N, C-alpha and C positions, 0 to 999 in steps of 0.2 A: 465609330469616335468614341462611344460609351465604352466598349469592351476594351479599346485602347486605353483607355486611360481607367480602366478598373482592376488593381487598386491606382486610388490616385498616385503619381509618383514622387517621389522622396527629393527634399533639397539635394542630397547624393547623386539620386538618377539624374536633376539638374547640372549635376556638376559633370558627371559622364557626357554628356553634350558637350561642353566648353572644352574637352580634351580635341574637339574637331577644331577648335580655332586655332590650332596648329597652320590650316591653311591662311591665316590671317598674317603669319611672319614671315618676313622675308627671310630668304638665303638659307641654308641648310645650317649651317652651322648655330644661328639662332634657333631654326627648329630645332635640332639635337638636344639643347639647353632647356625646350619648353617641354620638347618631350618627358625629359627626366625629369623635370622641376614639378611639372603639373601633375607627373604620376605621386611624386610625394605629396602634392598635395590632396591627391585623393586620398592616401593612405592615411594620412594625418586626420583626415576628416572620420575615417571608419576606426578611428582612436577611442571615438566617445560613442561608438554603435553598438547594436548587440547584432551580431550576422545574423543575416534573413536565412541560411543554409550552409549546408554541410559543403563544401567542394576542395578535393588535393586533386595529385597529379604526379606521380611517381615518374612520367618521363619527364616532368617539367620539373622537377628536383633534381634529376640526373642531370639534365641540360646545363642548369644550373651550377654543379659543380663540377661538373667536367670542364664550362669553361671559365670557371673560379680559377681551376687547377692551372689551363692554358696562361692564365693573365699573371704565374712566376715561370713557366716554364719559356714563356717569349717575351716578357716583358724586360725593356731594358732600362726603365724608369729606375729602380731600385739601385742599381750602381753609383757609387760615385764620379766612377768616370767619365759619366754620361750627363751630358748638359741638362737631359731632360730630369735630372736628379733632384733641382730646385723649384721645380715644377711639378710636381707630383699632382696636383687637383686638376692641372690642366691638361696634361697624360691622361688620366682615368676620366675624364670626358670625350674626349676622340677615342679613347681605348672600345673593343668590340662587345667585353664583357659587361660593361655598364647597363648599353642598351637592351643585352640579353635579359640581366636581372631586371632591369624596369620593367622592359616588355613583361616578363613574367610575374611580376608583381602586380602590373595593372589588370592581365587576367583573372588574377585570383583574389584581386579587391573588390573589382568589379561585379564577377560571379557571386561572391562570397556576402555583399553589403548592399547593393541593388535593391529596389524594390520592386518596381515596373518600367523599366528601361526600354519599353518597347517603342515611344517615341522618338527616340534615339537615329531610330533606323531613316528618318526623314529629314536627318540634319545630313547623314554622307551624302547624298547626289548633290546637296548644296554644296557643302565643303569642298567635293571634286570638283567643282566648276571651275575652280583656279587650275587644275593639270589639263583639260580640255585644249586650251591653245596650243601645250606642247605636244598631246597625243597626235592632234592633228597636225602637226608642223612634219613630225617624224613617221606618221600614218602609223599609229601604235592601234593594235587590236587584240592582244592580246585577254584582256578581261572581257570583252565582246564575245571571242571565241569559248572563253572559259567558262561565262556565265548561260552561253547557249547549250555547252556540253553539257553541264552539271543539270540545267533544267531535262535536258533528254534523258539524263542517266535518274535522275530523280520519278521523272514518269515511267519510266521501268520498273523500277525497285517498289515505285508504290501502286504497280499491276496497272498502271492507268495505261495499259496497252496502245490503244485507240489513237488517243493524243501523243503517246510516246513516239509511236511509227507516222503522225504527222507532223510532228515536229522534227524527227530524222530524214524524213524527205525534204522539207524545207531549209534545213542545215546542210543534207548533200546540194540540194539546188544553188544553195549562198556559194559551197566551194565549191562549183563547177564554174559559177559566174566570174567567182574572184581570184582563180586558178593561179595565173600569173600574177597575179599580185601578192599572193599568197605565198609562193615559191620563193619570190622575191626578198620579203621580210622574212620569211623562217630558212634561209638558205643557208646563214651561219650559223643558227643553233644546232644543229649537229659536231662542226666541227669545234665550236666551243664547249658544247658537251663533253667532245672526247678529250679533248685536251683537260678540262677539269677532272674528267675520271682520273686520267694518267697521274695527273700531279696529284692526286691523291695516296699514291702510293710511291712516285719518285718525282722530287721536286726540287732538282739543283740552281744553282745559281745560274744563269746564262744572261751571255754578253751578245750584242750585235755590234761590231768593230768594238770601238769604247763606250757603247752603251748599255748602261746593264737593262734588261728588257724584263726579267724575272730574278727579283730577288730569292728564291728559293726559302728553303727553311730559315728562320731565324731566332737562336737560341737565344735566351738570356746568359749573360755572363758567368755564372754560376756552375749553370749546365754545362756548357762547351768548357768551363775548367773542371769539371766533373769528369767528363772524357777523357780531356787531356791527361790530367793528374793521376790516372791508375794505369794501369798495364794494359799495352798494347791489345791484348787479346779483347778488351772490353769495346774498341774503336769502331769493332765489325757491328757491335751493337748501335750502333748511332743511328743508323740509316732506318732502323726497323723505331727505334724510340722515334726520331721524329716523322713517320709514317704514323704510328699513333696518335700521337698529339696534333699534326700537323703542320702548318709554318705559319700561325700566328695570323692576330688581326693587322690591318693597316700598314701593308708591305706596299700599297701604291697610292698617290696621292688621289687618284681616281679609282674607287672600288669598282667602278662598273666595266673595267676592261680586261682583257688578257692576251697576253701575247702567244701566238698561236703557231705551233710547227709541224706540219704532216710530213715524217720522214723528213729528208734535205728541202723541201719545199717549206716557204717562211709567208704562211699565210698572214702575218700579219696580226694586228691588234682589233680585236672585236668586242662586242658587248658580253659578259659572260653568260647571261639568258638565265640563271639556276641561281635559286636562294640554296637549296637544299644541297648541291653540289659543292658551292662556294663557301658555306659554311663548312662543310665536311675537308676541306684544304684547310680553312682557317684551322680549325678543332680537331681533325682526324676523322676518319671514315666512323667511326663508332656513334659518330652524332646522329648520322643516317638513321639508326636504330632509335633513337630517342625521338629523331622528330616523325617518325612511322607509326612509333607506338604511340605518340600523343595524337594522333590524326583519327587512327583506329580505334583509339579512347573517347574522341572528341564525337565520332561520326556514332558510336552506341550511344553517349548521353543524348545529342539530340536527339534523334530517331527519325524516325522516314515523317520525316513532314517537312513542308514547304521552306523554311527557314534551312533546311539542310543544303538546299541550292547556294544559299549564301556561302555558307563553310565551305562547299566544294569548288566554288568558283575562287575563294584566296588558296585554297591548297594546290588547285590547276595552275593557279596563273603564275605560281613560285615555280614551275616545275619548267617554265617558259619565259620567264623576265625577273630578272632581280630588283625584287618589289621592297623586299624588307630590308634592306641597308639604304633605303629612303627613307627619312624621318618623316613624311605626310604620309607617305603610303604604306608607311608601316602603320601608320596609325591608325589609318583605315580597315586594316587587315588586324589590326589586334581589336577594333572597337567591335567588327565585323562577327570576330570569333568568341569575344566576353559577352557578347549580346546572344548569340545563339545557344551558345554553352548555357546560358542564364534562363534563356526560353528554355531550353529541352529540361532542365531540372525544375522551373515552374510546371511544365505540366505532366511530370512526372509525379508533384507534389499535389495537383490536381485530380489527378488519378486513382492515389493512394483517398 
């Protein structure tokens, strides 16, 4: 306990723990607003503080700039013809860019200005108690599997081979005893991931009868006008332009579902089950480079230490579950990311 509170956490560190109060907010719309405004609160606190450490991230910078550019390519809000033209602020709080921006601001602010936020780790399970009923109802096991797999990976890269082998055997036994149930839970993931991958490169508007099941790529009025007002030879580049910049955010009322077809077979609506590919659908395949770059950069910053297990668990969970599109789950992932990066940088400062 003495080591945990040495040095004494600052008021800012206590405020970081308050970010997990998002679980006390009812409804995703209210949680989304809390996410944005609480990050503003932390940022304003930092205005009167001296940075404790230097931290910059080029992949996060590129992700923010690219999503900002996508706001103008896909947004309908700035066209006077659109009903949302009179409600710009409401639109922006529902648009994906704002959450990417404030998620990045949260990470940078916490890493730069926190003194000793280790105690915040203990608030994460307490906050996630709210999620347990929902996880039990649907039988969600992704986070548990990701945490177990991350632990095994850490034991081997830390050269604790005996414990790594023991953990591997226990993991294999757990898979064998729960094989039927795991097959049931994970059977839709390959088809969802397949459809998300295909849509990164070809995402037309699709209908089933009179119902639009996939709006496809939606470009802003001036981008559409650009292609229509120029020579016909330019139109053939529209498809490549759409592939480069993705389909845009908020194409569905519920971001967690995707319409899947396998050839002529209509699979139907399934959960997307992948944060990375879904973001690549929204912003284009290039964001996968930014995300992979950030993960590798973060692993190097954290180092081969036990806290890396938590970061890897977050990264693996996003490969098999749509987590970052839920404000409460995203708050947990961002908090873990910021805490583990801070821990890694503090450790390097100590070694110096």
